[in-house]
N, C-alpha and C positions, 0 to 999 in steps of 0.2 A: 533589465530592459533589453539586453541582448537576447535573452531567452524568449521574451515576448515578441521581439522582432522575428525570431526564427519560427515561432509557433504560428503567429497570426499574419506576418507579412503585411500585405496591403488590405487584409480583411478588416483590420481596425486601424484608425488613424492614431497619430501620436497622442492626442488628448485622451482617447479611450485607453490607450496603453498606460499612460501616466495615472489614470484613475484606478486601473487594476493594480498598478504598482503601489499606489498610496494605500488602498484598502488591504492589499496583501500585508503590508507592514503593520497596519492596525490589527489585523487578525492574528498575526504572529505574536504580538504582545499579549493579546487576549488569551491565546492558547497557552503561552508560557505562564501567565498568572494563574490560569485554571489548573495547569499541571502542578504548580507549586501548592495551590490551595487543596488539591486532592490528597495531599499528605496528611491533612487534618480531618479527623473523623466527621465532625459536624459539616464542614465545608464539602467533604466528599459526598455525604448524603444529599446535600442540597444540589450538588452538581449532577449526581445520578438521577435525582428526581426531575431535573430540567431536561432530560433526554426522552424524547418520544420515539417509540419503535414503530416503524412501518414495514410490514412484510414479515412479521414474526412467523407466520404460518409457513413461509418458504423454508426457513431454517428448520422448523420442526419436522416438515415433510422429509427433508434430506436426512435428518438424524434418525428418523424411523427406519431407514434402510440398514442401519447398524454398521456402517463403514466409516463413520466420522464425517466431518466436513472440512474442506479446505476453503477458508474464508479469504478471498483475494481482495486487496484494497490498495489504497494509495496514500501519499502524504497530503491528504485532502481534509479540510476541516480540522477539528481537534482529535485526530485519530488516536492520540495517546490515551484517551479515556474511554474509548469504545469498549474495551474489554471489561471495564468496571461495571458498565450497565448490564452486559450479558451475564457476568458472574453474579451480579445482584439478583438477576432473574433466574438463577439456578442452573446456568449452563457451565459445563466444564470447558474452560477457555484457556488456550495457550498462545502466547505471543512469540513469534519467531523473530528474534532481534540479533543484530550483529554484536558479537562479543569484542571486548577491547583487550589488547595486549599491553598497552601502557598502564602501569600499576595505578597511577593517580586517577586517570579517567575510569578505569575499571572499578576502583573503590567508590568513586562519587556516583557513577551511573547505576551500578548494581545495588548500592545502598539505597538510592532513591527508588529504584524499581521494586526492591523488596518491601520498602516501607509503604509504597502505594498499595500493595496487596495483590498485585496481579501475578500470574504464573508465566514464566518465560522459558523458552528454549533458545540457548545461545549458539550461534553459528561459528564459534571460535574454531572448532574442528568440524569440518563438513561431514565426515563419516559418522561421528557421534550424534550430530544434530539430526541427520537423516534417520538414524535408528530411533531417536527420541520422538521424531515426528510420526514415524510409522507406528510406533507403540501407542502414541496418543490417539491416532486414528483408529487403531484396533480397539481402543477403550471407548470408542464412539464419542470422542471429544471434538471441539471446534479448534482448529489450528489456523491462526491468523497470520497471513504472509503479505507484506508490502511488496509490490512488484513494479514500482515506477522509478527505481533508481538506475543510474547508469551502471552497467555491469562491465567492469574493466576486463575481466578474464572469464571465459566460459559462457558468455552471453550469446543469444541468438538475435540477429538483426531483423526487426519488424518495423512496420510503418507506425509512426507516432507524429501526428500533426504534419503529415505529408513528408516526413524525413525519416530515414532509417535511424533506429535507436537500439543500442545493444541492451538486451533485456534479460532478466533472470528467468531461465527456463524451469526453475525448481517446481513450481506448482503443477506444470504440465507433466513433468517426469513423475512426480509423486502420484498424480491422478492416474496415470497409465499403470503404475505399479500397484496401487491399492484399490482403485475403483471408487474412491471417495469423490463425492460430487464437489464441484467448485462453485461456491456461492459468493457473488460480489456483495460487499458491504461498504457503506460510506457513511461517515458521521458528518452531517452538514450543520453549520451554524445558521440559525435563523435570525432575522432582523432584530428580534428582541433579546438576542444573546442566549436563548435556549437552544437546544440541539435536536436534530432529527436523525435517528439511525435508520437508514434505508437498507433493507435486506431484500435483494432481488432474487428471482427464481434462479436455480442453478443454470450455469452456462450449457447451452445445447449445441452439439456439433456431431458430425458423423465422419470422422477421418478414416479414409480408406488407404492411405499411403503407408510407407514404412515408418518406423518409430521416429526417425529424425524429422520426417515431414510432418508427422502428427504433433510433435513437440512444438515445431515452429507455428503450425496452424493454431494450436490451442493458445500459445503465448500471444499470437497476434490478436486472437479474439479477446483475451483478457485486456490487452493494451488498448484495443479499440473501445472497450467498455469504460476504461479509465479516462480516455480522451473525451468521450461523450460527457462524462461528469465534469471534467475540467472546463469544457466549453460552456457548460451550464452554470458552473460556479467558479469562474476564472480567478477571482480574488482570494479563493480559499486553498489554492494549491501552492506548494513551495517552489516558487519561481527562482529561488537562489541556488538551486541544485543544477549542476552542469550535466543535464540529462543527455545531451547529444555529443558529449566530448569524445567518447570512443568511436572510431570510425572504421568501416570495413577496409581491409587491406588494399583493395583496388582503388579506393579514394585516396588513401595516404600515399600510395605510389605515384599519384598524379602530382603531388607536391604543391598544389595551389588550391586547396579546398578551404573556403572561408570559415566553415563550421569548425573544422579541425584546428585551424590557425587561431581563431579568435575565442572560441567558446569551449 
């Protein structure tokens, strides 16, 4: 609820925010159950068949350029099964996910991920992950990166719901290095609990500044696209994440910032 207050302020009243909160929890349970069921072959096929693709031609056009595709997305809808649909349609798809150092969590999560059948690039070591991502793009694969998490270290601050948010600059950096197009993708739950995979045209920009300016501009563009989808499907985003927790130094130095103190 604190995040909903931060994002929408007076745009939505308390009743509207409570409705989003209620539906968010319902969707979280549905996503979890679908994630578990995807481990079983028959259920996974049913789940894949329930996904409609809109904008497939956008992905195909970007892949025809031979530089791979950076698929940028968010914790929106049941994003964990997005790759299953594209792999089933013949695309070489790699998920970039955080690796775990804790042995128990590492065993449980990586065992689940392997059993589900998707291909992953783990960011446990940043240098190796970057090499793996660049190699995948050289192989003309689709590399899927979630970019809506709070970045505690090394993030760039861009506007997100009218507040600065520390954001992962990775997709922008990789794009500038490889020339791979950045294609927004979002898996949306429909009212009948089937899904729609929306593949947008590649992000278009013309950055004329230095590298640092370009990284921030591109990251801002990605974040704005994500915000647009969250505003359209507010109950399908993960509002329990502390998205605005990391603050710019100048705000922390003031010592009385309610976002930093409470959230």
